[in-house]
DRENPA-3360 file (N, C-alpha, C; in nm, 2 decimals, always signed):
BEGIN
1 = MFRKKAVI = +0.10/-0.34/+3.28/+0.11/-0.23/+3.19/-0.03/-0.17/+3.17 ~ -0.03/-0.04/+3.15/-0.16/+0.03/+3.13/-0.15/+0.11/+3.00 ~ -0.27/+0.14/+2.95/-0.27/+0.23/+2.83/-0.28/+0.37/+2.87 ~ -0.20/+0.45/+2.80/-0.19/+0.60/+2.83/-0.33/+0.66/+2.82 ~ -0.41/+0.61/+2.72/-0.54/+0.67/+2.71/-0.63/+0.64/+2.82 ~ -0.60/+0.54/+2.91/-0.68/+0.51/+3.02/-0.65/+0.59/+3.14 ~ -0.54/+0.68/+3.13/-0.50/+0.76/+3.25/-0.57/+0.90/+3.23 ~ -0.64/+0.94/+3.34/-0.71/+1.07/+3.34/-0.65/+1.15/+3.45;
9 = SLKDVDSI = -0.67/+1.28/+3.44/-0.63/+1.37/+3.54/-0.76/+1.44/+3.60 ~ -0.78/+1.43/+3.73/-0.90/+1.49/+3.79/-0.86/+1.58/+3.90 ~ -0.85/+1.71/+3.86/-0.81/+1.81/+3.95/-0.92/+1.85/+4.05 ~ -0.89/+1.92/+4.15/-0.99/+1.97/+4.24/-1.07/+2.08/+4.17 ~ -1.20/+2.07/+4.19/-1.29/+2.17/+4.13/-1.38/+2.23/+4.24 ~ -1.43/+2.35/+4.21/-1.52/+2.42/+4.31/-1.66/+2.36/+4.32 ~ -1.69/+2.28/+4.22/-1.82/+2.22/+4.22/-1.81/+2.07/+4.17 ~ -1.87/+1.98/+4.24/-1.86/+1.84/+4.20/-1.94/+1.82/+4.06;
17 = YKIPGLLK = -2.03/+1.91/+4.03/-2.10/+1.90/+3.90/-2.02/+1.93/+3.78 ~ -1.90/+1.98/+3.80/-1.81/+2.00/+3.69/-1.73/+1.88/+3.64 ~ -1.73/+1.78/+3.73/-1.65/+1.66/+3.70/-1.69/+1.59/+3.57 ~ -1.81/+1.56/+3.54/-1.84/+1.50/+3.41/-1.79/+1.57/+3.29 ~ -1.79/+1.70/+3.29/-1.73/+1.77/+3.18/-1.58/+1.76/+3.17 ~ -1.52/+1.75/+3.28/-1.37/+1.73/+3.28/-1.34/+1.59/+3.23 ~ -1.41/+1.49/+3.27/-1.39/+1.36/+3.22/-1.42/+1.35/+3.07 ~ -1.52/+1.41/+3.03/-1.55/+1.41/+2.88/-1.44/+1.48/+2.80;
25 = SQGLDDYI = -1.39/+1.59/+2.86/-1.29/+1.67/+2.78/-1.16/+1.59/+2.76 ~ -1.14/+1.49/+2.85/-1.03/+1.40/+2.84/-1.06/+1.28/+2.76 ~ -1.18/+1.26/+2.71/-1.21/+1.15/+2.62/-1.24/+1.02/+2.70 ~ -1.27/+1.03/+2.82/-1.30/+0.91/+2.90/-1.42/+0.83/+2.85 ~ -1.53/+0.91/+2.82/-1.65/+0.84/+2.77/-1.62/+0.77/+2.64 ~ -1.55/+0.83/+2.55/-1.52/+0.76/+2.42/-1.43/+0.64/+2.45 ~ -1.33/+0.65/+2.54/-1.24/+0.54/+2.57/-1.32/+0.42/+2.62 ~ -1.41/+0.45/+2.71/-1.49/+0.34/+2.77/-1.57/+0.27/+2.67;
33 = CKRFSLNC = -1.64/+0.35/+2.59/-1.72/+0.29/+2.48/-1.64/+0.20/+2.39 ~ -1.53/+0.25/+2.34/-1.44/+0.17/+2.25/-1.39/+0.05/+2.32 ~ -1.34/+0.07/+2.45/-1.28/-0.04/+2.52/-1.37/-0.16/+2.54 ~ -1.50/-0.13/+2.56/-1.60/-0.24/+2.58/-1.69/-0.26/+2.46 ~ -1.65/-0.21/+2.35/-1.72/-0.23/+2.22/-1.86/-0.19/+2.23 ~ -1.89/-0.07/+2.28/-2.02/-0.02/+2.30/-2.05/+0.08/+2.19 ~ -2.17/+0.08/+2.14/-2.21/+0.18/+2.04/-2.28/+0.29/+2.11 ~ -2.21/+0.39/+2.15/-2.26/+0.50/+2.23/-2.28/+0.63/+2.15;
41 = PEANLSEW = -2.40/+0.69/+2.16/-2.41/+0.82/+2.09/-2.33/+0.93/+2.16 ~ -2.30/+1.04/+2.09/-2.23/+1.15/+2.15/-2.30/+1.20/+2.27 ~ -2.23/+1.22/+2.38/-2.29/+1.27/+2.50/-2.33/+1.42/+2.48 ~ -2.45/+1.45/+2.52/-2.50/+1.59/+2.52/-2.50/+1.64/+2.66 ~ -2.41/+1.73/+2.70/-2.41/+1.78/+2.83/-2.47/+1.92/+2.85 ~ -2.55/+1.96/+2.75/-2.60/+2.10/+2.76/-2.69/+2.12/+2.88 ~ -2.78/+2.02/+2.91/-2.86/+2.03/+3.03/-2.78/+2.03/+3.16 ~ -2.67/+1.95/+3.16/-2.58/+1.94/+3.27/-2.51/+2.08/+3.29;
49 = EQVIFEEA = -2.47/+2.14/+3.18/-2.40/+2.27/+3.19/-2.50/+2.37/+3.24 ~ -2.62/+2.36/+3.21/-2.72/+2.45/+3.27/-2.73/+2.44/+3.42 ~ -2.72/+2.32/+3.47/-2.72/+2.29/+3.61/-2.60/+2.36/+3.68 ~ -2.49/+2.35/+3.61/-2.37/+2.42/+3.66/-2.38/+2.57/+3.66 ~ -2.44/+2.62/+3.56/-2.46/+2.77/+3.55/-2.56/+2.81/+3.66 ~ -2.66/+2.74/+3.68/-2.76/+2.78/+3.78/-2.70/+2.77/+3.92 ~ -2.62/+2.67/+3.94/-2.55/+2.66/+4.08/-2.46/+2.78/+4.10 ~ -2.39/+2.82/+4.00/-2.29/+2.93/+4.01/-2.36/+3.07/+4.01;
57 = NPVSEVTI = -2.49/+3.08/+3.96/-2.56/+3.20/+3.95/-2.70/+3.19/+4.02 ~ -2.70/+3.18/+4.15/-2.83/+3.16/+4.22/-2.92/+3.29/+4.20 ~ -3.05/+3.27/+4.20/-3.14/+3.38/+4.18/-3.18/+3.45/+4.32 ~ -3.16/+3.38/+4.42/-3.19/+3.43/+4.56/-3.08/+3.38/+4.66 ~ -3.09/+3.44/+4.77/-2.99/+3.40/+4.88/-3.06/+3.37/+5.01 ~ -3.01/+3.27/+5.08/-3.06/+3.23/+5.21/-2.95/+3.23/+5.31 ~ -2.97/+3.29/+5.42/-2.87/+3.29/+5.53/-2.90/+3.17/+5.62 ~ -2.80/+3.09/+5.64/-2.81/+2.97/+5.73/-2.70/+2.98/+5.84;
65 = GMVGKYIE = -2.74/+2.97/+5.96/-2.64/+2.98/+6.07/-2.61/+2.84/+6.12 ~ -2.49/+2.82/+6.16/-2.44/+2.69/+6.21/-2.37/+2.71/+6.35 ~ -2.41/+2.63/+6.44/-2.34/+2.63/+6.57/-2.26/+2.50/+6.59 ~ -2.14/+2.51/+6.62/-2.06/+2.39/+6.64/-1.95/+2.40/+6.73 ~ -1.90/+2.29/+6.78/-1.79/+2.29/+6.88/-1.66/+2.31/+6.81 ~ -1.64/+2.26/+6.69/-1.51/+2.26/+6.63/-1.50/+2.36/+6.51 ~ -1.55/+2.48/+6.53/-1.56/+2.57/+6.42/-1.42/+2.62/+6.37 ~ -1.32/+2.61/+6.46/-1.18/+2.65/+6.41/-1.12/+2.55/+6.32;
73 = LPDAYKSV = -1.17/+2.43/+6.31/-1.12/+2.33/+6.21/-1.20/+2.34/+6.08 ~ -1.13/+2.37/+5.97/-1.20/+2.40/+5.85/-1.28/+2.29/+5.79 ~ -1.23/+2.16/+5.81/-1.30/+2.05/+5.75/-1.40/+1.98/+5.85 ~ -1.41/+2.03/+5.97/-1.50/+1.96/+6.07/-1.64/+1.95/+6.03 ~ -1.69/+2.05/+5.95/-1.83/+2.04/+5.91/-1.84/+2.05/+5.76 ~ -1.74/+2.00/+5.69/-1.74/+2.00/+5.55/-1.86/+1.93/+5.49 ~ -1.89/+1.81/+5.54/-2.01/+1.74/+5.49/-2.14/+1.81/+5.50 ~ -2.15/+1.88/+5.61/-2.28/+1.96/+5.63/-2.28/+2.08/+5.53;
81 = IEALKHGG = -2.17/+2.15/+5.51/-2.16/+2.26/+5.41/-2.18/+2.21/+5.27 ~ -2.12/+2.10/+5.24/-2.14/+2.04/+5.10/-2.29/+2.00/+5.08 ~ -2.35/+1.94/+5.18/-2.49/+1.90/+5.17/-2.58/+2.02/+5.15 ~ -2.55/+2.13/+5.22/-2.63/+2.26/+5.20/-2.61/+2.31/+5.06 ~ -2.49/+2.30/+5.00/-2.46/+2.35/+4.87/-2.54/+2.27/+4.77 ~ -2.54/+2.13/+4.78/-2.61/+2.05/+4.69/-2.76/+2.05/+4.71 ~ -2.80/+2.09/+4.82/-2.95/+2.10/+4.85/-3.01/+2.22/+4.78 ~ -2.92/+2.31/+4.73/-2.97/+2.43/+4.65/-3.00/+2.54/+4.73;
% end
């Protein structure tokens, strides 16, 4: 048996940095603190939200070219593309 409060929905997002906010909006942080009898202060995600904003609104642009054998396969170089996104 499981507790309904322990079930979360995590949909696909355009940025991995949005996941903590989604988890918080579903009360996961509060549930974990209560479940393990932890005295946790309210999470302040304002700095994290600034990171999300800056990622979505870059101040400059860089062009990067990639050469690959499997360019017709959309996920063939997904890890490289994601690494470039996270690298800023």
